[in-house]
DSSP file (Angstrom, degrees, kcal/mol; ACC not computed):
  #  RESIDUE AA STRUCTURE BP1 BP2  ACC     N-H-->O    O-->H-N    N-H-->O    O-->H-N    TCO  KAPPA ALPHA  PHI   PSI    X-CA   Y-CA   Z-CA
    1    1 A X     >        0   0    0      0, 0.0     4,-0.6     0, 0.0     3,-0.0   0.000 360.0 360.0 360.0  -8.3   37.5    5.8   19.3
    2    2 A X  T  4  +     0   0    0      1,-0.2     3,-0.3     2,-0.1     4,-0.2   0.890 360.0  39.4 -69.2 -37.9   39.9    8.0   17.3
    3    3 A X  T >> S+     0   0    0      1,-0.2     3,-0.9     2,-0.1     4,-0.9   0.616  93.7  85.6 -88.2 -11.9   41.0    5.1   15.0
    4    4 A X  H >> S+     0   0    0      1,-0.2     3,-1.1     2,-0.2     4,-0.7   0.893  82.5  58.7 -58.3 -42.0   37.7    3.4   14.6
    5    5 A X  H 3< S+     0   0    0     -4,-0.6     3,-0.5    -3,-0.3     4,-0.4   0.828  99.3  60.2 -58.3 -28.4   36.6    5.6   11.7
    6    6 A X  H <4 S+     0   0    0     -3,-0.9    -1,-0.3    -4,-0.2    -2,-0.2   0.839 118.8  27.6 -65.6 -31.3   39.6    4.4    9.8
    7    7 A X  H <X S+     0   0    0     -3,-1.1     4,-2.9    -4,-0.9     5,-0.2   0.257  89.4 108.8-111.9   9.8   38.4    0.8   10.0
    8    8 A X  H  X S+     0   0    0     -4,-0.7     4,-2.8    -3,-0.5     5,-0.2   0.868  78.1  49.9 -61.7 -40.1   34.7    1.5   10.2
    9    9 A X  H  > S+     0   0    0     -4,-0.4     4,-2.1     2,-0.2    -1,-0.2   0.927 114.6  44.7 -64.5 -44.4   33.8    0.2    6.7
   10   10 A X  H  > S+     0   0    0      2,-0.2     4,-2.2     1,-0.2    -2,-0.2   0.933 115.0  48.1 -64.6 -45.8   35.7   -3.0    7.3
   11   11 A X  H  X S+     0   0    0     -4,-2.9     4,-2.4     1,-0.2    -2,-0.2   0.907 111.7  49.8 -62.1 -42.4   34.3   -3.5   10.8
   12   12 A X  H  X S+     0   0    0     -4,-2.8     4,-2.4    -5,-0.2    -1,-0.2   0.873 108.2  53.4 -65.7 -37.2   30.7   -2.8    9.5
   13   13 A X  H  X S+     0   0    0     -4,-2.1     4,-2.1     2,-0.2    -1,-0.2   0.916 109.7  48.4 -61.8 -43.5   31.2   -5.4    6.7
   14   14 A X  H  X S+     0   0    0     -4,-2.2     4,-2.4     1,-0.2    -2,-0.2   0.926 111.4  49.9 -61.9 -44.7   32.3   -8.0    9.3
   15   15 A X  H  X S+     0   0    0     -4,-2.4     4,-2.5     1,-0.2    -2,-0.2   0.889 109.9  50.6 -63.4 -39.4   29.2   -7.1   11.4
   16   16 A X  H  X S+     0   0    0     -4,-2.4     4,-2.4     2,-0.2    -1,-0.2   0.892 110.3  50.0 -65.4 -39.1   26.9   -7.4    8.4
   17   17 A X  H  X S+     0   0    0     -4,-2.1     4,-2.2     2,-0.2    -2,-0.2   0.909 111.4  48.3 -64.7 -41.7   28.4  -10.8    7.6
   18   18 A X  H  X S+     0   0    0     -4,-2.4     4,-2.6     2,-0.2    -2,-0.2   0.909 110.9  51.9 -63.6 -41.2   27.9  -12.0   11.2
   19   19 A X  H  X S+     0   0    0     -4,-2.5     4,-2.3     1,-0.2    -2,-0.2   0.908 109.3  49.0 -62.4 -42.4   24.3  -10.7   11.1
   20   20 A X  H  X S+     0   0    0     -4,-2.4     4,-1.9     2,-0.2    -1,-0.2   0.891 111.6  49.7 -65.6 -38.5   23.7  -12.7    7.9
   21   21 A X  H  X S+     0   0    0     -4,-2.2     4,-2.2     2,-0.2    -2,-0.2   0.914 110.9  49.5 -64.4 -41.9   25.1  -15.8    9.4
   22   22 A X  H  X S+     0   0    0     -4,-2.6     4,-2.8     1,-0.2    -2,-0.2   0.880 107.6  54.7 -65.3 -36.9   23.0  -15.3   12.5
   23   23 A X  H  X S+     0   0    0     -4,-2.3     4,-2.5     2,-0.2    -1,-0.2   0.912 108.6  48.8 -61.2 -42.2   19.9  -14.9   10.3
   24   24 A X  H  X S+     0   0    0     -4,-1.9     4,-2.3     2,-0.2    -2,-0.2   0.898 111.0  49.9 -64.2 -40.5   20.7  -18.2    8.6
   25   25 A X  H  X S+     0   0    0     -4,-2.2     4,-2.4     2,-0.2    -2,-0.2   0.925 112.2  47.5 -63.6 -44.4   21.1  -19.9   12.1
   26   26 A X  H  X S+     0   0    0     -4,-2.8     4,-2.7     1,-0.2    -2,-0.2   0.889 110.5  52.9 -63.7 -39.3   17.8  -18.4   13.2
   27   27 A X  H  X S+     0   0    0     -4,-2.5     4,-2.6     2,-0.2    -2,-0.2   0.904 110.0  47.4 -61.9 -42.3   16.1  -19.5   10.0
   28   28 A X  H  X S+     0   0    0     -4,-2.3     4,-2.1     2,-0.2    -2,-0.2   0.908 112.9  48.5 -66.4 -41.3   17.4  -23.1   10.5
   29   29 A X  H  X S+     0   0    0     -4,-2.4     4,-1.4     2,-0.2    -2,-0.2   0.900 111.4  51.0 -64.7 -40.0   16.2  -23.1   14.1
   30   30 A X  H >X S+     0   0    0     -4,-2.7     4,-2.8     1,-0.2     3,-0.5   0.946 110.4  48.1 -60.5 -49.6   12.8  -21.7   13.0
   31   31 A X  H 3X S+     0   0    0     -4,-2.6     4,-2.3     1,-0.2    -1,-0.2   0.873 108.1  56.2 -60.5 -36.5   12.4  -24.4   10.4
   32   32 A X  H 3< S+     0   0    0     -4,-2.1    -1,-0.2     1,-0.2    -2,-0.2   0.820 113.2  41.3 -64.0 -30.7   13.4  -27.0   13.0
   33   33 A X  H << S+     0   0    0     -4,-1.4     3,-0.4    -3,-0.5    -2,-0.2   0.889 124.9  32.0 -83.6 -42.0   10.5  -25.8   15.2
   34   34 A X  H  < S+     0   0    0     -4,-2.8     9,-2.9     1,-0.2    -2,-0.2   0.634 127.1  38.1 -95.4 -13.4    7.8  -25.3   12.6
   35   35 A X     <  +     0   0    0     -4,-2.3    -1,-0.2    -5,-0.3     7,-0.1  -0.454  63.5 151.3-130.8  61.3    8.8  -28.1   10.2
   36   36 A X  S    S+     0   0    0     -3,-0.4    -1,-0.1     5,-0.2     6,-0.1   0.775  73.6  21.0 -66.9 -23.6    9.9  -30.9   12.4
   37   37 A X  S    S-     0   0    0      1,-0.4     5,-0.0     4,-0.3    -3,-0.0  -0.022 112.7 -34.1-116.2-140.5    8.8  -33.5    9.8
   38   38 A X    >   -     0   0    0      1,-0.1     3,-1.2    -2,-0.1    -1,-0.4  -0.179  65.0 -94.8 -78.6 175.2    8.2  -33.4    6.1
   39   39 A X  G >  S+     0   0    0      1,-0.3     3,-1.1     2,-0.2    -1,-0.1   0.820 123.3  60.6 -58.9 -33.3    6.7  -30.6    4.1
   40   40 A X  G 3  S+     0   0    0      1,-0.3    -1,-0.3    -5,-0.0    -5,-0.0   0.737 105.5  47.5 -68.9 -22.1    3.3  -32.2    4.5
   41   41 A X  G <  S+     0   0    0     -3,-1.2    -4,-0.3    -6,-0.0    -1,-0.3  -0.011  80.5 136.2-111.2  29.9    3.4  -31.9    8.3
   42   42 A X    <   -     0   0    0     -3,-1.1    -7,-0.2    -7,-0.1     2,-0.2  -0.360  66.9 -89.2 -75.3 159.2    4.5  -28.3    8.7
   43   43 A X    >>  -     0   0    0     -9,-2.9     3,-1.4     1,-0.1     4,-1.0  -0.457  35.6-126.9 -67.1 136.2    2.9  -26.0   11.3
   44   44 A X  H 3> S+     0   0    0     61,-1.3     4,-2.5     1,-0.3     3,-0.3   0.808 105.7  63.3 -61.3 -31.9    0.0  -24.2    9.7
   45   45 A X  H 3> S+     0   0    0     60,-0.4     4,-2.2     1,-0.2    -1,-0.3   0.825  98.2  57.1 -64.3 -28.2    1.2  -20.8   10.7
   46   46 A X  H <> S+     0   0    0     -3,-1.4     4,-0.8     2,-0.2    -1,-0.2   0.874 108.5  46.4 -67.2 -35.9    4.2  -21.4    8.4
   47   47 A X  H >X S+     0   0    0     -4,-1.0     4,-0.9    -3,-0.3     3,-0.6   0.900 110.9  52.6 -69.9 -40.7    1.9  -21.9    5.5
   48   48 A X  H >< S+     0   0    0     -4,-2.5     3,-0.9     1,-0.2     7,-0.4   0.888 102.7  58.7 -61.4 -39.2   -0.1  -18.8    6.5
   49   49 A X  H 3< S+     0   0    0     -4,-2.2    -1,-0.2     1,-0.3    -2,-0.2   0.799 105.1  50.8 -63.0 -27.7    3.0  -16.7    6.5
   50   50 A X  H << S+     0   0    0     -4,-0.8     2,-0.6    -3,-0.6    -1,-0.3   0.691  92.5  85.3 -82.9 -18.6    3.6  -17.6    2.9
   51   51 A X    <X  -     0   0    0     -4,-0.9     4,-2.8    -3,-0.9     5,-0.2  -0.758  68.4-154.7 -87.3 117.4    0.1  -16.7    1.8
   52   52 A X  H  > S+     0   0    0     -2,-0.6     4,-2.5     1,-0.2     5,-0.2   0.878  91.6  49.7 -62.1 -40.4    0.0  -12.9    1.1
   53   53 A X  H  > S+     0   0    0      2,-0.2     4,-2.2     1,-0.2    -1,-0.2   0.937 115.1  42.9 -64.8 -46.0   -3.7  -12.5    1.8
   54   54 A X  H  > S+     0   0    0      2,-0.2     4,-3.0     1,-0.2    -2,-0.2   0.911 113.8  52.1 -66.8 -41.3   -3.6  -14.3    5.1
   55   55 A X  H  X S+     0   0    0     -4,-2.8     4,-2.0    -7,-0.4    -2,-0.2   0.915 110.1  48.3 -60.9 -43.0   -0.4  -12.5    6.0
   56   56 A X  H  X S+     0   0    0     -4,-2.5     4,-0.5    -5,-0.2    -1,-0.2   0.907 112.6  49.4 -63.2 -41.6   -2.0   -9.2    5.3
   57   57 A X  H >< S+     0   0    0     -4,-2.2     3,-1.3     1,-0.2     4,-0.3   0.929 109.8  50.5 -62.9 -45.3   -5.0  -10.2    7.4
   58   58 A X  H >< S+     0   0    0     -4,-3.0     3,-1.3     1,-0.3     6,-0.3   0.861 106.3  55.7 -62.4 -35.3   -2.8  -11.3   10.3
   59   59 A X  H 3< S+     0   0    0     -4,-2.0    -1,-0.3     1,-0.3    -2,-0.2   0.624 102.2  58.1 -73.1 -11.4   -1.0   -8.0   10.2
   60   60 A X  T << S+     0   0    0     -3,-1.3    -1,-0.3    -4,-0.5    -2,-0.2   0.458  83.1 110.6 -93.8  -1.2   -4.3   -6.2   10.6
   61   61 A X  S <> S-     0   0    0     -3,-1.3     4,-2.4    -4,-0.3     3,-0.3  -0.371  81.2-111.6 -74.9 154.2   -5.1   -7.9   13.9
   62   62 A X  H  > S+     0   0    0      1,-0.2     4,-2.3     2,-0.2     5,-0.2   0.855 113.7  51.3 -55.8 -42.4   -5.1   -5.9   17.1
   63   63 A X  H  > S+     0   0    0     21,-0.2     4,-2.1     2,-0.2    -1,-0.2   0.906 111.8  47.1 -65.4 -40.2   -2.0   -7.6   18.7
   64   64 A X  H  > S+     0   0    0     -6,-0.3     4,-3.1    -3,-0.3     5,-0.2   0.929 112.6  49.4 -65.4 -44.5    0.1   -7.0   15.6
   65   65 A X  H  X S+     0   0    0     -4,-2.4     4,-2.1     1,-0.2    -2,-0.2   0.879 110.0  52.0 -62.9 -37.5   -1.1   -3.4   15.3
   66   66 A X  H  X>S+     0   0    0     -4,-2.3     5,-1.0    -5,-0.2     4,-0.6   0.923 115.0  40.8 -64.6 -44.6   -0.3   -2.8   19.0
   67   67 A X  H ><5S+     0   0    0     -4,-2.1     3,-0.8     1,-0.2    -2,-0.2   0.914 115.1  51.6 -69.1 -42.7    3.3   -4.2   18.6
   68   68 A X  H 3<5S+     0   0    0     -4,-3.1    -2,-0.2     1,-0.2    -1,-0.2   0.839 107.5  52.3 -65.2 -34.3    3.8   -2.4   15.3
   69   69 A X  H 3<5S-     0   0    0     -4,-2.1    -1,-0.2    -5,-0.2    -2,-0.2   0.649 105.6-128.0 -78.3 -13.6    2.7    1.0   16.6
   70   70 A X  T X<5S+     0   0    0     -3,-0.8     3,-1.0    -4,-0.6    -3,-0.2   0.614  71.7 127.1  79.0  11.1    5.2    0.7   19.5
   71   71 A X  G > < +     0   0    0     -5,-1.0     3,-1.2     1,-0.2    -4,-0.1   0.407  44.9  92.4 -82.2   5.5    2.5    1.5   22.1
   72   72 A X  G 3   +     0   0    0     -6,-0.5    -1,-0.2     1,-0.2     4,-0.2   0.575  65.6  80.0 -74.1  -6.8    3.5   -1.7   24.0
   73   73 A X  G <  S+     0   0    0     -3,-1.0    -1,-0.2     2,-0.1     2,-0.2   0.763  79.9  79.8 -71.3 -22.9    5.8    0.4   26.1
   74   74 A X  S <  S-     0   0    0     -3,-1.2     2,-0.3    -4,-0.1    -4,-0.0  -0.560  96.6-104.4 -80.0 149.4    2.8    1.6   28.2
   75   75 A X        -     0   0    0     -2,-0.2     2,-0.4     1,-0.0    -2,-0.1  -0.578  37.2-158.3 -73.4 131.7    1.6   -0.7   30.8
   76   76 A X        -     0   0    0     -2,-0.3     2,-0.1    -4,-0.2    -4,-0.0  -0.845  15.6-119.6-108.7 147.9   -1.6   -2.5   29.8
   77   77 A X     >  -     0   0    0     -2,-0.4     4,-2.0     1,-0.1     5,-0.2  -0.449  25.2-113.8 -79.6 160.1   -4.0   -4.0   32.2
   78   78 A X  H  > S+     0   0    0      1,-0.2     4,-2.6     2,-0.2     5,-0.2   0.849 117.6  56.8 -60.7 -34.1   -4.8   -7.7   32.1
   79   79 A X  H  > S+     0   0    0      2,-0.2     4,-2.7     1,-0.2    -1,-0.2   0.897 105.4  50.0 -65.2 -40.9   -8.4   -6.8   31.0
   80   80 A X  H  > S+     0   0    0      2,-0.2     4,-2.4     1,-0.2    -2,-0.2   0.917 113.0  46.2 -64.3 -42.8   -7.2   -4.8   28.0
   81   81 A X  H  X S+     0   0    0     -4,-2.0     4,-2.7     2,-0.2    -2,-0.2   0.923 113.5  49.0 -65.8 -44.2   -4.9   -7.6   26.9
   82   82 A X  H  X S+     0   0    0     -4,-2.6     4,-2.7     2,-0.2    -2,-0.2   0.911 111.5  49.8 -60.8 -43.2   -7.7  -10.2   27.4
   83   83 A X  H  X S+     0   0    0     -4,-2.7     4,-2.4     2,-0.2    -2,-0.2   0.921 112.6  46.6 -62.3 -44.8  -10.2   -8.0   25.4
   84   84 A X  H  X S+     0   0    0     -4,-2.4     4,-2.3     1,-0.2   -21,-0.2   0.910 113.7  48.4 -64.3 -42.5   -7.7   -7.6   22.6
   85   85 A X  H  X S+     0   0    0     -4,-2.7     4,-2.6     2,-0.2    -2,-0.2   0.889 110.9  50.8 -65.3 -39.6   -7.0  -11.4   22.6
   86   86 A X  H  X S+     0   0    0     -4,-2.7     4,-2.5     2,-0.2    -2,-0.2   0.930 111.2  48.1 -63.0 -45.3  -10.7  -12.2   22.6
   87   87 A X  H  X S+     0   0    0     -4,-2.4     4,-2.2     1,-0.2    -2,-0.2   0.919 113.2  47.8 -61.1 -43.7  -11.3   -9.9   19.6
   88   88 A X  H  X S+     0   0    0     -4,-2.3     4,-2.6     2,-0.2    -2,-0.2   0.901 110.8  51.1 -65.7 -40.8   -8.4  -11.4   17.7
   89   89 A X  H  X S+     0   0    0     -4,-2.6     4,-2.7     2,-0.2     5,-0.2   0.913 109.9  50.0 -62.3 -43.2   -9.5  -15.0   18.5
   90   90 A X  H  X S+     0   0    0     -4,-2.5     4,-2.4     1,-0.2    -1,-0.2   0.913 111.7  48.2 -62.1 -42.5  -13.1  -14.2   17.2
   91   91 A X  H  X S+     0   0    0     -4,-2.2     4,-2.4     2,-0.2     5,-0.3   0.912 113.1  47.8 -65.0 -41.9  -11.7  -12.7   14.0
   92   92 A X  H  X>S+     0   0    0     -4,-2.6     4,-3.2     2,-0.2     5,-0.8   0.922 113.7  46.5 -64.9 -44.0   -9.4  -15.7   13.4
   93   93 A X  H  X5S+     0   0    0     -4,-2.7     4,-1.0     3,-0.2    -2,-0.2   0.912 114.5  48.4 -64.5 -41.7  -12.1  -18.2   14.1
   94   94 A X  H  <5S+     0   0    0     -4,-2.4    -2,-0.2    -5,-0.2    -1,-0.2   0.905 124.9  27.7 -64.9 -42.6  -14.5  -16.3   11.8
   95   95 A X  H  <5S+     0   0    0     -4,-2.4    -2,-0.2    -5,-0.2    -3,-0.2   0.797 138.4  17.6 -93.8 -30.9  -12.1  -15.9    8.9
   96   96 A X  H ><5S+     0   0    0     -4,-3.2     3,-0.6    -5,-0.3    -3,-0.2   0.476 102.7  83.0-120.9  -5.0   -9.8  -18.9    9.2
   97   97 A X  T 3<< +     0   0    0     -4,-1.0    -4,-0.1    -5,-0.8    -1,-0.1   0.171  55.7 102.6 -93.0  20.1  -11.6  -21.3   11.4
   98   98 A X  T 3  S+     0   0    0     -3,-0.1     2,-0.3     2,-0.1    -1,-0.2   0.740  79.4  51.8 -76.0 -20.6  -13.8  -23.0    8.9
   99   99 A X  S <  S-     0   0    0     -3,-0.6     2,-0.2     1,-0.0    -3,-0.0  -0.854  91.3-106.0-116.7 153.3  -11.7  -26.1    8.6
  100  100 A X        -     0   0    0     -2,-0.3     2,-0.6     1,-0.0    -2,-0.1  -0.534  28.5-142.9 -73.9 138.3  -10.3  -28.4   11.3
  101  101 A X        -     0   0    0     -2,-0.2     5,-0.1    -4,-0.1    -1,-0.0  -0.909  21.1-121.3-103.3 121.5   -6.6  -28.0   12.0
  102  102 A X    >   -     0   0    0     -2,-0.6     3,-1.8     1,-0.1     4,-0.2  -0.259  22.1-116.5 -60.3 149.5   -4.9  -31.3   12.7
  103  103 A X  G >  S+     0   0    0      1,-0.3     3,-1.6     2,-0.2    -1,-0.1   0.828 112.3  61.1 -58.5 -35.4   -3.2  -31.5   16.1
  104  104 A X  G 3  S+     0   0    0      1,-0.3    -1,-0.3     3,-0.1    -2,-0.1   0.651  98.8  59.0 -70.4 -11.4    0.3  -31.9   14.6
  105  105 A X  G <  S+     0   0    0     -3,-1.8   -61,-1.3   -62,-0.1     2,-0.6   0.425  88.8  87.1 -94.1   0.8   -0.1  -28.5   12.9
  106  106 A X    <   -     0   0    0     -3,-1.6     2,-1.0    -4,-0.2     3,-0.1  -0.891  67.8-149.0-105.6 124.6   -0.6  -26.7   16.2
  107  107 A X        +     0   0    0     -2,-0.6    -3,-0.1     1,-0.2    -2,-0.0  -0.795  37.8 149.1 -91.1 101.0    2.4  -25.4   18.0
  108  108 A X        +     0   0    0     -2,-1.0     2,-0.5     4,-0.0    -1,-0.2   0.486  28.2 110.7-116.0  -5.8    1.3  -25.6   21.7
  109  109 A X     >  -     0   0    0      1,-0.2     4,-2.3    -3,-0.1     3,-0.3  -0.601  59.2-148.4 -73.7 120.9    4.5  -26.4   23.6
  110  110 A X  H  > S+     0   0    0     -2,-0.5     4,-2.5     1,-0.2     5,-0.2   0.820  96.4  56.5 -63.2 -30.5    5.3  -23.3   25.6
  111  111 A X  H  > S+     0   0    0      2,-0.2     4,-2.2     1,-0.2    -1,-0.2   0.898 108.5  46.6 -67.4 -38.9    9.0  -24.0   25.3
  112  112 A X  H  > S+     0   0    0     -3,-0.3     4,-2.4     2,-0.2    -2,-0.2   0.905 113.0  49.1 -67.8 -40.8    8.8  -24.0   21.5
  113  113 A X  H  X S+     0   0    0     -4,-2.3     4,-2.4     2,-0.2    -2,-0.2   0.907 111.2  50.2 -63.7 -40.8    6.8  -20.8   21.6
  114  114 A X  H  X S+     0   0    0     -4,-2.5     4,-2.6     2,-0.2    -2,-0.2   0.908 109.4  51.6 -62.9 -41.8    9.3  -19.2   23.9
  115  115 A X  H  X S+     0   0    0     -4,-2.2     4,-2.5     2,-0.2    -2,-0.2   0.913 109.3  49.7 -62.3 -42.6   12.1  -20.3   21.5
  116  116 A X  H  X S+     0   0    0     -4,-2.4     4,-2.4     2,-0.2    -1,-0.2   0.924 111.6  48.7 -61.2 -44.0   10.3  -18.8   18.6
  117  117 A X  H  X S+     0   0    0     -4,-2.4     4,-2.9     1,-0.2    -2,-0.2   0.905 111.9  49.0 -63.0 -41.1    9.8  -15.5   20.5
  118  118 A X  H  X S+     0   0    0     -4,-2.6     4,-2.7     2,-0.2     5,-0.3   0.888 109.6  51.7 -67.2 -38.7   13.5  -15.5   21.5
  119  119 A X  H  X S+     0   0    0     -4,-2.5     4,-2.3     2,-0.2     5,-0.2   0.950 113.9  44.3 -59.3 -48.4   14.6  -16.1   17.9
  120  120 A X  H  X S+     0   0    0     -4,-2.4     4,-2.5     1,-0.2     5,-0.2   0.948 115.8  46.0 -62.0 -50.2   12.5  -13.2   16.7
  121  121 A X  H  X S+     0   0    0     -4,-2.9     4,-2.8     1,-0.2     5,-0.2   0.905 113.9  48.0 -62.8 -42.6   13.5  -10.8   19.5
  122  122 A X  H  X S+     0   0    0     -4,-2.7     4,-2.7    -5,-0.2    -1,-0.2   0.917 114.0  45.7 -68.1 -41.8   17.3  -11.6   19.2
  123  123 A X  H  X S+     0   0    0     -4,-2.3     4,-2.4    -5,-0.3     5,-0.2   0.901 114.6  48.9 -66.9 -39.6   17.4  -11.2   15.5
  124  124 A X  H  X S+     0   0    0     -4,-2.5     4,-2.3    -5,-0.2     5,-0.2   0.936 114.0  45.9 -62.9 -47.0   15.4   -8.0   15.7
  125  125 A X  H  X S+     0   0    0     -4,-2.8     4,-2.4    -5,-0.2    -2,-0.2   0.932 113.9  48.2 -62.0 -46.5   17.6   -6.6   18.4
  126  126 A X  H  X S+     0   0    0     -4,-2.7     4,-2.3     1,-0.2     5,-0.2   0.921 113.0  46.7 -62.8 -45.3   20.8   -7.6   16.6
  127  127 A X  H  X S+     0   0    0     -4,-2.4     4,-2.3     1,-0.2    -1,-0.2   0.905 113.3  48.6 -66.5 -40.2   19.7   -6.2   13.2
  128  128 A X  H  X S+     0   0    0     -4,-2.3     4,-2.9    -5,-0.2    -1,-0.2   0.894 110.6  52.2 -64.5 -38.6   18.6   -2.9   14.8
  129  129 A X  H  X S+     0   0    0     -4,-2.4     4,-2.4     2,-0.2    -2,-0.2   0.916 110.7  46.4 -64.4 -43.6   21.8   -2.6   16.7
  130  130 A X  H  X S+     0   0    0     -4,-2.3     4,-2.4     2,-0.2    -1,-0.2   0.910 113.7  49.6 -64.9 -41.0   23.9   -3.1   13.6
  131  131 A X  H  X S+     0   0    0     -4,-2.3     4,-2.2     2,-0.2    -2,-0.2   0.933 112.2  46.9 -63.2 -46.1   21.8   -0.6   11.7
  132  132 A X  H  X S+     0   0    0     -4,-2.9     4,-2.3     1,-0.2    -2,-0.2   0.894 111.7  51.8 -62.8 -39.5   22.0    2.0   14.6
  133  133 A X  H  X S+     0   0    0     -4,-2.4     4,-2.5    -5,-0.2    -1,-0.2   0.913 109.2  49.5 -63.1 -42.5   25.8    1.5   14.7
  134  134 A X  H  X S+     0   0    0     -4,-2.4     4,-2.4     1,-0.2    -2,-0.2   0.890 110.8  50.1 -65.4 -37.6   26.1    2.0   11.0
  135  135 A X  H  X S+     0   0    0     -4,-2.2     4,-2.5     2,-0.2    -1,-0.2   0.901 109.8  51.2 -65.6 -39.4   24.1    5.2   11.2
  136  136 A X  H  X S+     0   0    0     -4,-2.3     4,-1.9     2,-0.2    -2,-0.2   0.927 111.8  46.5 -62.7 -45.2   26.3    6.4   14.1
  137  137 A X  H  X S+     0   0    0     -4,-2.5     4,-1.7     1,-0.2    -2,-0.2   0.902 111.6  51.8 -63.0 -40.7   29.4    5.8   12.0
  138  138 A X  H  X S+     0   0    0     -4,-2.4     4,-0.8     1,-0.2    -2,-0.2   0.914 109.9  48.6 -63.0 -42.9   27.9    7.5    9.0
  139  139 A X  H  < S+     0   0    0     -4,-2.5     3,-0.4     1,-0.2    -1,-0.2   0.851 110.4  51.8 -66.4 -33.8   27.1   10.6   11.1
  140  140 A X  H  < S+     0   0    0     -4,-1.9    -1,-0.2     1,-0.2    -2,-0.2   0.801 107.8  52.6 -71.8 -28.2   30.6   10.7   12.6
  141  141 A X  H  < S+     0   0    0     -4,-1.7    -1,-0.2    -5,-0.2     2,-0.2   0.636  82.7 105.9 -84.6 -12.7   32.1   10.5    9.1
  142  142 A X  S  < S-     0   0    0     -4,-0.8     2,-0.1    -3,-0.4    -3,-0.0  -0.478  80.4-113.4 -66.1 131.5   30.1   13.5    7.7
  143  143 A X        -     0   0    0     -2,-0.2     2,-0.3     1,-0.1    -1,-0.1  -0.427  28.7-122.2 -67.3 138.4   32.4   16.5    7.4
  144  144 A X              0   0    0      1,-0.1    -1,-0.1    -2,-0.1    -3,-0.0  -0.629 360.0 360.0 -82.2 138.7   31.4   19.3    9.8
  145  145 A X              0   0    0     -2,-0.3    -1,-0.1     0, 0.0    -2,-0.0   0.439 360.0 360.0 -97.6 360.0   30.6   22.6    8.1
């Protein structure tokens, strides 16, 4: 570890480039899952993500707030999760459920949902790891007083 600070900037640049390449790969995999056909037949959640009002509404839902606050580290009972999911479903149906959603716009295959979750988790983990590593290098390079 003594020589790592000498090459830390170069190494971090390489890691950032790898991270950007991985982001592109994840983006392509995401598009392959949510846009298997033409633009007209994309999954509705992909359209929702582009709409700022809907995106803001979705980020105010109980499941998003639970994940965002980091309180998911505590064990939750099945009843608490069911209650939160029921509340979120009612809010979605009330606010977004006024029109029929065609079957091809619903992503219901559990393998595809699992793949989306894995894409998100892996990209999140990788980016946080590179960020933490850069902070560690930065702290090591600060002159001690």
